N, CA, C and O atoms as a GROMACS GRO file, in nm:
protein
  392
    1MET      N    1  -1.607  -1.838  -0.893
    1MET     CA    2  -1.662  -1.800  -0.779
    1MET      C    3  -1.569  -1.711  -0.711
    1MET      O    4  -1.615  -1.610  -0.658
    2LYS      N    5  -1.455  -1.733  -0.706
    2LYS     CA    6  -1.339  -1.650  -0.645
    2LYS      C    7  -1.322  -1.520  -0.724
    2LYS      O    8  -1.305  -1.411  -0.669
    3THR      N    9  -1.328  -1.537  -0.846
    3THR     CA   10  -1.330  -1.393  -0.944
    3THR      C   11  -1.450  -1.332  -0.919
    3THR      O   12  -1.437  -1.211  -0.931
    4LEU      N   13  -1.566  -1.368  -0.888
    4LEU     CA   14  -1.664  -1.282  -0.884
    4LEU      C   15  -1.656  -1.223  -0.724
    4LEU      O   16  -1.692  -1.106  -0.708
    5ILE      N   17  -1.613  -1.296  -0.614
    5ILE     CA   18  -1.595  -1.234  -0.492
    5ILE      C   19  -1.484  -1.116  -0.506
    5ILE      O   20  -1.508  -1.006  -0.457
    6LEU      N   21  -1.386  -1.136  -0.561
    6LEU     CA   22  -1.273  -1.054  -0.572
    6LEU      C   23  -1.318  -0.929  -0.662
    6LEU      O   24  -1.285  -0.815  -0.630
    7SER      N   25  -1.386  -0.953  -0.762
    7SER     CA   26  -1.442  -0.838  -0.842
    7SER      C   27  -1.540  -0.749  -0.753
    7SER      O   28  -1.532  -0.626  -0.761
    8LEU      N   29  -1.627  -0.806  -0.675
    8LEU     CA   30  -1.729  -0.733  -0.582
    8LEU      C   31  -1.644  -0.653  -0.487
    8LEU      O   32  -1.664  -0.531  -0.479
    9LEU      N   33  -1.565  -0.702  -0.426
    9LEU     CA   34  -1.462  -0.654  -0.312
    9LEU      C   35  -1.375  -0.544  -0.370
    9LEU      O   36  -1.331  -0.451  -0.302
   10ALA      N   37  -1.355  -0.560  -0.494
   10ALA     CA   38  -1.292  -0.424  -0.569
   10ALA      C   39  -1.370  -0.324  -0.581
   10ALA      O   40  -1.347  -0.214  -0.532
   11VAL      N   41  -1.482  -0.359  -0.657
   11VAL     CA   42  -1.602  -0.255  -0.667
   11VAL      C   43  -1.631  -0.162  -0.540
   11VAL      O   44  -1.638  -0.039  -0.541
   12ILE      N   45  -1.647  -0.254  -0.420
   12ILE     CA   46  -1.703  -0.180  -0.308
   12ILE      C   47  -1.582  -0.088  -0.265
   12ILE      O   48  -1.601   0.029  -0.230
   13SER      N   49  -1.448  -0.150  -0.271
   13SER     CA   50  -1.343  -0.054  -0.214
   13SER      C   51  -1.320   0.062  -0.279
   13SER      O   52  -1.287   0.164  -0.219
   14ILE      N   53  -1.338   0.055  -0.422
   14ILE     CA   54  -1.338   0.167  -0.499
   14ILE      C   55  -1.432   0.272  -0.480
   14ILE      O   56  -1.397   0.390  -0.480
   15SER      N   57  -1.570   0.228  -0.461
   15SER     CA   58  -1.666   0.323  -0.444
   15SER      C   59  -1.667   0.370  -0.298
   15SER      O   60  -1.718   0.478  -0.269
   16SER      N   61  -1.622   0.306  -0.222
   16SER     CA   62  -1.599   0.356  -0.065
   16SER      C   63  -1.500   0.482  -0.061
   16SER      O   64  -1.498   0.551   0.041
   17CYS      N   65  -1.420   0.512  -0.164
   17CYS     CA   66  -1.328   0.622  -0.175
   17CYS      C   67  -1.398   0.749  -0.225
   17CYS      O   68  -1.330   0.840  -0.274
   18ALA      N   69  -1.527   0.758  -0.216
   18ALA     CA   70  -1.616   0.860  -0.273
   18ALA      C   71  -1.548   1.010  -0.202
   18ALA      O   72  -1.468   1.006  -0.109
   19THR      N   73  -1.591   1.127  -0.258
   19THR     CA   74  -1.523   1.260  -0.150
   19THR      C   75  -1.605   1.300  -0.073
   19THR      O   76  -1.564   1.336   0.037
   20GLY      N   77  -1.734   1.309  -0.100
   20GLY     CA   78  -1.832   1.391  -0.017
   20GLY      C   79  -1.893   1.316   0.076
   20GLY      O   80  -1.905   1.195   0.057
   21PRO      N   81  -1.941   1.377   0.190
   21PRO     CA   82  -1.999   1.287   0.290
   21PRO      C   83  -2.130   1.215   0.237
   21PRO      O   84  -2.134   1.094   0.260
   22ASN      N   85  -2.241   1.271   0.168
   22ASN     CA   86  -2.347   1.184   0.113
   22ASN      C   87  -2.291   1.083   0.042
   22ASN      O   88  -2.345   0.975   0.067
   23ALA      N   89  -2.193   1.076  -0.047
   23ALA     CA   90  -2.159   0.975  -0.133
   23ALA      C   91  -2.085   0.872  -0.030
   23ALA      O   92  -2.114   0.754  -0.050
   24GLN      N   93  -2.010   0.893   0.059
   24GLN     CA   94  -1.970   0.779   0.130
   24GLN      C   95  -2.077   0.738   0.241
   24GLN      O   96  -2.056   0.624   0.283
   25THR      N   97  -2.161   0.787   0.285
   25THR     CA   98  -2.270   0.740   0.360
   25THR      C   99  -2.378   0.657   0.270
   25THR      O  100  -2.436   0.557   0.314
   26GLY      N  101  -2.399   0.713   0.134
   26GLY     CA  102  -2.485   0.634   0.038
   26GLY      C  103  -2.422   0.503   0.001
   26GLY      O  104  -2.494   0.408  -0.027
   27SER      N  105  -2.289   0.492   0.000
   27SER     CA  106  -2.224   0.369  -0.031
   27SER      C  107  -2.235   0.279   0.072
   27SER      O  108  -2.261   0.166   0.032
   28VAL      N  109  -2.224   0.293   0.201
   28VAL     CA  110  -2.225   0.226   0.314
   28VAL      C  111  -2.390   0.171   0.325
   28VAL      O  112  -2.422   0.052   0.331
   29VAL      N  113  -2.471   0.269   0.326
   29VAL     CA  114  -2.619   0.229   0.354
   29VAL      C  115  -2.638   0.145   0.237
   29VAL      O  116  -2.684   0.034   0.260
   30GLY      N  117  -2.613   0.174   0.114
   30GLY     CA  118  -2.661   0.098  -0.020
   30GLY      C  119  -2.609  -0.041  -0.007
   30GLY      O  120  -2.674  -0.140  -0.042
   31ALA      N  121  -2.481  -0.044   0.049
   31ALA     CA  122  -2.418  -0.195   0.038
   31ALA      C  123  -2.476  -0.269   0.142
   31ALA      O  124  -2.507  -0.384   0.112
   32LEU      N  125  -2.498  -0.231   0.262
   32LEU     CA  126  -2.598  -0.297   0.370
   32LEU      C  127  -2.735  -0.332   0.306
   32LEU      O  128  -2.777  -0.447   0.298
   33GLY      N  129  -2.798  -0.229   0.263
   33GLY     CA  130  -2.942  -0.270   0.202
   33GLY      C  131  -2.936  -0.366   0.090
   33GLY      O  132  -3.017  -0.457   0.078
   34GLY      N  133  -2.837  -0.343   0.007
   34GLY     CA  134  -2.804  -0.434  -0.107
   34GLY      C  135  -2.781  -0.611  -0.052
   34GLY      O  136  -2.826  -0.714  -0.103
   35ALA      N  137  -2.720  -0.599   0.032
   35ALA     CA  138  -2.665  -0.719   0.104
   35ALA      C  139  -2.782  -0.794   0.162
   35ALA      O  140  -2.789  -0.917   0.154
   36ALA      N  141  -2.865  -0.728   0.213
   36ALA     CA  142  -2.970  -0.776   0.279
   36ALA      C  143  -3.060  -0.833   0.185
   36ALA      O  144  -3.093  -0.951   0.184
   37VAL      N  145  -3.103  -0.741   0.102
   37VAL     CA  146  -3.189  -0.780   0.006
   37VAL      C  147  -3.146  -0.906  -0.086
   37VAL      O  148  -3.212  -1.009  -0.101
   38GLY      N  149  -3.009  -0.872  -0.148
   38GLY     CA  150  -2.962  -0.992  -0.210
   38GLY      C  151  -2.955  -1.113  -0.133
   38GLY      O  152  -2.975  -1.216  -0.196
   39GLY      N  153  -2.929  -1.124   0.002
   39GLY     CA  154  -2.922  -1.224   0.060
   39GLY      C  155  -3.050  -1.304   0.100
   39GLY      O  156  -3.047  -1.427   0.113
   40ILE      N  157  -3.163  -1.229   0.117
   40ILE     CA  158  -3.285  -1.280   0.106
   40ILE      C  159  -3.330  -1.326  -0.023
   40ILE      O  160  -3.397  -1.429  -0.016
   41ILE      N  161  -3.313  -1.281  -0.131
   41ILE     CA  162  -3.338  -1.316  -0.263
   41ILE      C  163  -3.240  -1.453  -0.302
   41ILE      O  164  -3.286  -1.544  -0.371
   42GLY      N  165  -3.133  -1.454  -0.263
   42GLY     CA  166  -3.022  -1.560  -0.287
   42GLY      C  167  -3.072  -1.676  -0.207
   42GLY      O  168  -3.078  -1.788  -0.256
   43ASN      N  169  -3.110  -1.649  -0.081
   43ASN     CA  170  -3.144  -1.773   0.000
   43ASN      C  171  -3.259  -1.850  -0.066
   43ASN      O  172  -3.262  -1.973  -0.067
   44GLN      N  173  -3.360  -1.765  -0.127
   44GLN     CA  174  -3.472  -1.846  -0.189
   44GLN      C  175  -3.410  -1.962  -0.295
   44GLN      O  176  -3.476  -2.066  -0.308
   45SER      N  177  -3.295  -1.948  -0.365
   45SER     CA  178  -3.241  -2.011  -0.453
   45SER      C  179  -3.118  -2.104  -0.406
   45SER      O  180  -3.045  -2.168  -0.482
   46GLY      N  181  -3.110  -2.098  -0.271
   46GLY     CA  182  -3.003  -2.159  -0.193
   46GLY      C  183  -2.856  -2.129  -0.218
   46GLY      O  184  -2.760  -2.207  -0.217
   47ARG      N  185  -2.862  -1.978  -0.245
   47ARG     CA  186  -2.715  -1.922  -0.277
   47ARG      C  187  -2.735  -1.799  -0.206
   47ARG      O  188  -2.747  -1.699  -0.277
   48GLY      N  189  -2.742  -1.783  -0.073
   48GLY     CA  190  -2.767  -1.647  -0.001
   48GLY      C  191  -2.632  -1.591   0.000
   48GLY      O  192  -2.633  -1.469  -0.019
   49LEU      N  193  -2.496  -1.652   0.020
   49LEU     CA  194  -2.399  -1.558   0.008
   49LEU      C  195  -2.373  -1.478  -0.104
   49LEU      O  196  -2.353  -1.357  -0.101
   50GLU      N  197  -2.375  -1.555  -0.209
   50GLU     CA  198  -2.359  -1.518  -0.345
   50GLU      C  199  -2.467  -1.384  -0.368
   50GLU      O  200  -2.423  -1.288  -0.430
   51GLY      N  201  -2.578  -1.382  -0.327
   51GLY     CA  202  -2.683  -1.301  -0.361
   51GLY      C  203  -2.651  -1.204  -0.247
   51GLY      O  204  -2.698  -1.094  -0.275
   52ALA      N  205  -2.598  -1.203  -0.148
   52ALA     CA  206  -2.559  -1.088  -0.052
   52ALA      C  207  -2.438  -1.036  -0.123
   52ALA      O  208  -2.430  -0.914  -0.108
   53LEU      N  209  -2.346  -1.085  -0.192
   53LEU     CA  210  -2.218  -1.035  -0.209
   53LEU      C  211  -2.288  -0.940  -0.346
   53LEU      O  212  -2.287  -0.817  -0.348
   54ILE      N  213  -2.332  -1.006  -0.430
   54ILE     CA  214  -2.380  -0.924  -0.563
   54ILE      C  215  -2.464  -0.801  -0.500
   54ILE      O  216  -2.425  -0.686  -0.521
   55GLY      N  217  -2.567  -0.822  -0.433
   55GLY     CA  218  -2.667  -0.711  -0.395
   55GLY      C  219  -2.567  -0.612  -0.326
   55GLY      O  220  -2.561  -0.496  -0.367
   56GLY      N  221  -2.491  -0.653  -0.226
   56GLY     CA  222  -2.399  -0.550  -0.154
   56GLY      C  223  -2.325  -0.449  -0.264
   56GLY      O  224  -2.317  -0.327  -0.253
   57GLY      N  225  -2.278  -0.521  -0.362
   57GLY     CA  226  -2.179  -0.456  -0.474
   57GLY      C  227  -2.274  -0.342  -0.550
   57GLY      O  228  -2.239  -0.225  -0.569
   58ILE      N  229  -2.380  -0.391  -0.584
   58ILE     CA  230  -2.471  -0.327  -0.652
   58ILE      C  231  -2.545  -0.206  -0.572
   58ILE      O  232  -2.571  -0.099  -0.625
   59GLY      N  233  -2.571  -0.236  -0.448
   59GLY     CA  234  -2.627  -0.144  -0.365
   59GLY      C  235  -2.504  -0.045  -0.328
   59GLY      O  236  -2.546   0.068  -0.302
   60ALA      N  237  -2.392  -0.057  -0.321
   60ALA     CA  238  -2.280   0.020  -0.288
   60ALA      C  239  -2.266   0.118  -0.414
   60ALA      O  240  -2.250   0.239  -0.393
   61LEU      N  241  -2.271   0.072  -0.534
   61LEU     CA  242  -2.272   0.147  -0.633
   61LEU      C  243  -2.368   0.252  -0.662
   61LEU      O  244  -2.342   0.366  -0.703
   62GLY      N  245  -2.489   0.197  -0.635
   62GLY     CA  246  -2.614   0.285  -0.648
   62GLY      C  247  -2.627   0.392  -0.544
   62GLY      O  248  -2.679   0.502  -0.560
   63GLY      N  249  -2.570   0.343  -0.432
   63GLY     CA  250  -2.575   0.428  -0.289
   63GLY      C  251  -2.480   0.557  -0.330
   63GLY      O  252  -2.506   0.675  -0.307
   64ASN      N  253  -2.380   0.511  -0.385
   64ASN     CA  254  -2.277   0.607  -0.404
   64ASN      C  255  -2.314   0.719  -0.502
   64ASN      O  256  -2.299   0.840  -0.483
   65ALA      N  257  -2.366   0.657  -0.614
   65ALA     CA  258  -2.421   0.763  -0.711
   65ALA      C  259  -2.535   0.859  -0.652
   65ALA      O  260  -2.543   0.980  -0.673
   66ILE      N  261  -2.608   0.794  -0.588
   66ILE     CA  262  -2.713   0.893  -0.533
   66ILE      C  263  -2.673   0.981  -0.439
   66ILE      O  264  -2.725   1.092  -0.434
   67GLY      N  265  -2.568   0.942  -0.346
   67GLY     CA  266  -2.512   1.032  -0.233
   67GLY      C  267  -2.414   1.139  -0.327
   67GLY      O  268  -2.394   1.253  -0.287
   68ASN      N  269  -2.366   1.098  -0.432
   68ASN     CA  270  -2.276   1.176  -0.515
   68ASN      C  271  -2.336   1.292  -0.587
   68ASN      O  272  -2.279   1.397  -0.615
   69SER      N  273  -2.472   1.253  -0.616
   69SER     CA  274  -2.546   1.354  -0.690
   69SER      C  275  -2.600   1.455  -0.588
   69SER      O  276  -2.625   1.571  -0.621
   70GLN      N  277  -2.619   1.407  -0.458
   70GLN     CA  278  -2.672   1.516  -0.367
   70GLN      C  279  -2.547   1.618  -0.326
   70GLN      O  280  -2.560   1.739  -0.308
   71ASP      N  281  -2.431   1.549  -0.316
   71ASP     CA  282  -2.328   1.635  -0.281
   71ASP      C  283  -2.299   1.741  -0.407
   71ASP      O  284  -2.291   1.862  -0.383
   72GLN      N  285  -2.285   1.694  -0.531
   72GLN     CA  286  -2.301   1.779  -0.623
   72GLN      C  287  -2.404   1.911  -0.638
   72GLN      O  288  -2.374   2.023  -0.678
   73ARG      N  289  -2.527   1.863  -0.595
   73ARG     CA  290  -2.645   1.963  -0.588
   73ARG      C  291  -2.632   2.066  -0.462
   73ARG      O  292  -2.677   2.181  -0.459
   74ASN      N  293  -2.557   1.994  -0.355
   74ASN     CA  294  -2.544   2.084  -0.230
   74ASN      C  295  -2.428   2.188  -0.274
   74ASN      O  296  -2.440   2.306  -0.243
   75ASN      N  297  -2.322   2.145  -0.344
   75ASN     CA  298  -2.212   2.237  -0.380
   75ASN      C  299  -2.262   2.339  -0.488
   75ASN      O  300  -2.216   2.453  -0.493
   76GLN      N  301  -2.360   2.293  -0.578
   76GLN     CA  302  -2.400   2.387  -0.660
   76GLN      C  303  -2.482   2.514  -0.580
   76GLN      O  304  -2.464   2.636  -0.587
   77GLN      N  305  -2.560   2.450  -0.517
   77GLN     CA  306  -2.653   2.548  -0.417
   77GLN      C  307  -2.563   2.632  -0.356
   77GLN      O  308  -2.585   2.752  -0.377
   78TYR      N  309  -2.467   2.606  -0.286
   78TYR     CA  310  -2.372   2.675  -0.211
   78TYR      C  311  -2.301   2.785  -0.285
   78TYR      O  312  -2.316   2.903  -0.253
   79ASN      N  313  -2.222   2.743  -0.388
   79ASN     CA  314  -2.190   2.822  -0.487
   79ASN      C  315  -2.274   2.932  -0.543
   79ASN      O  316  -2.222   3.039  -0.574
   80ASN      N  317  -2.399   2.912  -0.559
   80ASN     CA  318  -2.498   3.002  -0.604
   80ASN      C  319  -2.530   3.109  -0.506
   80ASN      O  320  -2.556   3.225  -0.538
   81ARG      N  321  -2.526   3.067  -0.393
   81ARG     CA  322  -2.558   3.162  -0.266
   81ARG      C  323  -2.445   3.241  -0.230
   81ARG      O  324  -2.460   3.350  -0.175
   82HIS      N  325  -2.335   3.194  -0.259
   82HIS     CA  326  -2.205   3.263  -0.220
   82HIS      C  327  -2.106   3.317  -0.320
   82HIS      O  328  -1.986   3.334  -0.304
   83GLN      N  329  -2.186   3.344  -0.436
   83GLN     CA  330  -2.133   3.364  -0.576
   83GLN      C  331  -2.067   3.535  -0.547
   83GLN      O  332  -2.148   3.613  -0.496
   84GLN      N  333  -1.970   3.572  -0.569
   84GLN     CA  334  -1.921   3.729  -0.554
   84GLN      C  335  -1.992   3.806  -0.657
   84GLN      O  336  -1.984   3.778  -0.776
   85ARG      N  337  -2.050   3.887  -0.618
   85ARG     CA  338  -2.135   3.990  -0.708
   85ARG      C  339  -2.069   4.104  -0.727
   85ARG      O  340  -2.034   4.168  -0.628
   86ARG      N  341  -2.041   4.148  -0.848
   86ARG     CA  342  -1.965   4.253  -0.898
   86ARG      C  343  -2.058   4.374  -0.898
   86ARG      O  344  -2.177   4.349  -0.917
   87PRO      N  345  -2.024   4.498  -0.881
   87PRO     CA  346  -2.125   4.606  -0.932
   87PRO      C  347  -2.098   4.635  -1.080
   87PRO      O  348  -1.990   4.606  -1.132
   88ALA      N  349  -2.210   4.700  -1.153
   88ALA     CA  350  -2.188   4.728  -1.279
   88ALA      C  351  -2.072   4.817  -1.288
   88ALA      O  352  -2.030   4.885  -1.193
   89GLY      N  353  -2.012   4.814  -1.423
   89GLY     CA  354  -1.889   4.870  -1.447
   89GLY      C  355  -1.758   4.771  -1.438
   89GLY      O  356  -1.650   4.823  -1.464
   90TYR      N  357  -1.760   4.652  -1.407
   90TYR     CA  358  -1.667   4.584  -1.395
   90TYR      C  359  -1.657   4.468  -1.506
   90TYR      O  360  -1.757   4.402  -1.533
   91TYR      N  361  -1.550   4.450  -1.561
   91TYR     CA  362  -1.558   4.312  -1.647
   91TYR      C  363  -1.568   4.193  -1.576
   91TYR      O  364  -1.566   4.199  -1.453
   92PRO      N  365  -1.582   4.064  -1.644
   92PRO     CA  366  -1.588   3.938  -1.569
   92PRO      C  367  -1.476   3.901  -1.484
   92PRO      O  368  -1.493   3.836  -1.381
   93ASN      N  369  -1.348   3.945  -1.527
   93ASN     CA  370  -1.226   3.915  -1.457
   93ASN      C  371  -1.205   3.986  -1.330
   93ASN      O  372  -1.118   3.957  -1.247
   94GLY      N  373  -1.295   4.087  -1.321
   94GLY     CA  374  -1.284   4.184  -1.188
   94GLY      C  375  -1.230   4.330  -1.215
   94GLY      O  376  -1.241   4.424  -1.136
   95GLN      N  377  -1.177   4.334  -1.324
   95GLN     CA  378  -1.102   4.459  -1.344
   95GLN      C  379  -1.209   4.576  -1.393
   95GLN      O  380  -1.287   4.561  -1.487
   96PRO      N  381  -1.200   4.675  -1.328
   96PRO     CA  382  -1.322   4.784  -1.359
   96PRO      C  383  -1.281   4.866  -1.485
   96PRO      O  384  -1.174   4.883  -1.541
   97TYR      N  385  -1.400   4.908  -1.505
   97TYR     CA  386  -1.396   4.991  -1.655
   97TYR      C  387  -1.320   5.121  -1.627
   97TYR      O  388  -1.332   5.169  -1.514
   98TYR      N  389  -1.252   5.175  -1.707
   98TYR     CA  390  -1.201   5.320  -1.679
   98TYR      C  391  -1.244   5.413  -1.791
   98TYR      O  392  -1.213   5.532  -1.788
   0.00000   0.00000   0.00000
């Protein structure tokens, strides 16, 4: 039991180090939602705390993954909109044709 709790705490602490704002928010929201659902399901079998811990860990990982993909999509859209456009007659490295 102690190993399970320590491993879940490690997973949650690692996933909270996400870089983007959506990944961080997704981790927190996922952990809270997963803990709530896991607690309810675990309570049906008489193990509400274990269910909440497992649900929180899984929810944090899932929320982090979803938030991270949103951050990557937003970054890609930003880069596509603000990509430097070179006129015809330039090499890809920015040097002009002579």
